[in-house]
N, C-alpha and C positions, 0 to 999 in steps of 0.2 A: 579190952582196954581201950579207952578213948585215945584219939590222936592228940599228940603234944605238938606244939608249934612255937618256934623261936623267931622272933622278928630282929632285923638289923636295919637301921636307918642310915642311908647315905645322905648326909646334910646337903652336899653340893647338887644333888638331883632330886631331893626330896623323895627318894625311892626306897621302899621296903623290900628287902630280900628275906625270904622265909625258909626255914628248915622245918619240915614236917617229919615227925617220927612217932613210933609207938613206944619205945623204951630205949634207954641206953643200951648199947651193944647190938642194936638192931639196924635194919635197913632205913633210909631216909630219902627224901626228895629235897632238893634245893630249888627254890622258885625265885626267877627274876633276879640273877646275880649282876652285880655291878663291877665293871672294870673302870677304875678311875682314869679320866682323860682331862688333860690341861689343853684347851683349845689355843691358848696364845703360843705354847711351845710345841704343840704336837706331841706331847710325851704321855705315855701310859704308865700307870703303876697299879700294883695289886693289893693296895692297903685294905681296901673294903673286902675284897675276896679273901684276904688272909685271916680276917676275923671270923668268916665262916668256916675256914679250914680248921682254925684253932678249936672252935666249938664242936665241930664233927670229931676231931681227934680226941678232945677232952671227953667226950660222952661215948667214944668207941663206936661211932656210927659207921655204917657202910653205904655209901651213896648209890642209889639204884637209879634215880632219875635227876635230871637237871632240866626242869621245866621253864619254859617261856610261855607268859600269856600273850605275847604278841611280839612283833618286831618294833622294839622301842624307838622312840625319836628323841628321847631326853637323856639316854646313857647307853654306853657301850656294854654288851654282854660279856661277862667273864666266864661264861660256860666252857669254852675250849681250855682255858687255864684250870678251871676246877676239875674237868675230865682228866687232864693230863696228871693232876696231883692226887685225885681222889677217886676216879672211875666215874661211872654212871652214863646214862644215854641222854643226849640232848633231844628234847622233844618240843613239839610246837603243833598248832593246827594245821590241817592239811591245806587250808585255804592260803597259806603262805605263799604258794605258788603265784596267786593273783598279786600279791604285794610284790614279789620279786619281778613279775612281768612289768609292772609300772615302773619301778626304779631302775630295772635294767636299761630301759629306754631313757629315763631322766639322766642317768649317770654315764650313759653309753658304755656300760661294763664290756669287758672283754667277750668276744664272740662265744667261747667255750663256757662262760657262765650259764648254769643251767636253771630253767625256772620251774623245776618239778619238786623243789623241796628236798632234793637229794643230798643238800649239805647237812641235813639233820639226820640224826640216828633213827627217829621215829616221828612219823605224822599221824596226829589223832584224827580220827573221823568224828563228826559230831555225835556226842552222847557215848562215845567209846569208853568201856570200862577197863580199868587197869588196876593194879595193886601196888602198894608201898609196903613191902612186907606183907602183914596180915590185914593192913588197912585197906579196905575198898575205896576206890576213887573213880570219879567219872569226869570226862573231859566235855565240858559243856560249850558249845559254839555260841559266842554272843558278839555277833559283829555289830559295826556301827562306828566305833572309834577308828577302826581298821577292818577290812573284810576278814581278817584272819584271828580276831581276838578270840581267846579261850578264857573260861573261868574253870576252876577245878574244885568239883565237890569232894570232900574227903569225909569218909566214914558215915556220910548222911547228915552231919552235924555242922560242919563249917565250909565256907566257900571262900576261895581265893579269887576275887572278882576282877583283878588286873585293873585295866583302865576303862571300866564302865561306870561304876559308882565310886565317889569319893566319900569323905566323911559328911553327914548330913548338912553341916553348916558351910560346906565348900561345893557340893552339888554333883555334878556330872562331868564326863569327859567330852572333850571337843570332838567335832566330826567333820573339819574341814581339810583333813589330810587326804591325798588321793586314795579313793575307794571308801571314804568315810560317807556315813549316811545316817542323819539324825532320826529318821523314821525306823531304821533298823535298829538304832541304839535304844529308842523307846521300848521297842519290842523285846530287846534283850534284857533291859532293866526290869520290865514287867515280868519277865520269864524268872529272874532272879528272886523278885519281890513276891513271887507266888509261893516260895518255900515257907515252911513253917515260921512262925513269928520270932521264935527263939533261936533261929539258925543265925550262927555267928558269921559276919562277913569281913573278910581282911582285905584292905584297900592296897594298891600298888604305890600309891603316892598320898601325901597329905600337905595341904598348903594352908595351914592353920591361920585363922584370923588373929589379929593382935590380941594378946592376952591369953591365948590358949596354946598349951604345948601340943607338940605333934602326937597324933594317935594313929593306930593302925586298925583297930578293931571296933565294929559296930554290930548291930543286928537288923534283921529284916524288919522288926517292929518299929525300930528307931528311924530307919529310912522311910518306911511308909508314913510314919507320923510326922517327920520333920526334915525331910531332905528339901533343900531349898529350890530344887529344880524339878522334882518328880515325886513328891509327896502324894498320897492318894488324893484324888480329885483333879489332878492335873492330867489332862487328855493329851492324846497325840498331837493334835493340831496346835495347842498351846506350847507344848514342849518344843515341837519343830521350830515354831516361830521365835521362841525365846533363844534356842540353841543356834539357830542360823544368825540372829542379830548379835549375839554374844561372840560367836566365832569370828564374825566379820571385823571385830575390833581387837583381836588378839594377834600378837606378833608370833613369829616363828620360834620354836625352842632353840636355845643356844646351840645345843649339840645335834641337831636335827641331820644336818648334812654328813658329818662324820658317823653319827650313830646308825643311820639307816643303811649306809652302804656296807657297814660291818655286820649289822645284825641280820640282814637278809642272807649273809653267809654263815649263819648260825653262830656269829661272834668271832669268826675267823677273819684275819686280816687279808687284804688282797695280796697276791703274789709279788714278792720283791722284784724289782726291775734289775736290769743288767749290772747296775752298780752296787746291789745288795740292799738298796733303800726301798722300804714300802711306802707308797703315796696313797692318799686319798684325794678325791676330786672335788672341786667346788663348781658346780654349774652356775654360770653367771646369767641374772635376769631371767630365771626360769621359776621361782617360787615367790 
């Protein structure tokens, strides 16, 4: 039986969360969940995650995995909330340790914060095989946007590409975050685009041009024919030049500072201080 997939769009961060499953009543994986966060007030809420919970319960699903494609800079992960409510293992690529090392220094995190990925329940090695019930899945290491980006190949037929490729008329992910590398991203995208032409690709974000509604799914053939940044015929040198120039003009994501210091902790908040309040840090003049 082919994999089924349900998408949930968070309008505030333009993020797609996915539930991947084989049939009602069976195991599932939740990919790239969102915890709502208001930067003006510093308040969180679970409205978006609760939509995912409602679907899981409606279809009688059992959460096996809470997958992250990378440590996101544009939203906070709801994985710990979902694990408390539904169960499942929080998993990410093993190179998250590199990202943790960079941001432990930037945020001057507590000495006991470990940079070995131990905050997560499972760390995927490149090309590691795992299962969602009877569905065979493979964790593909696709660095470039960050050193730890993963894509998830499901049942040999579809790939959750994270922040590598966007819809063809939007292009590709930025590479100017710490540890990002446009050459690595080019190689990662060519790796994904070497799959059969009818392979379905599910993006983590969509930023549609005016007049088009948000979409989450494309194909290898559509990307190779029409991606504005990396269609067939665009070589590495041309892509790196374009990506470098484009990134130089981009502003920082609104939620980068709160999101990263939460997401390198597998979505957990820092330990509350003596007054019982949890605080996030803002490093001045560093980014």
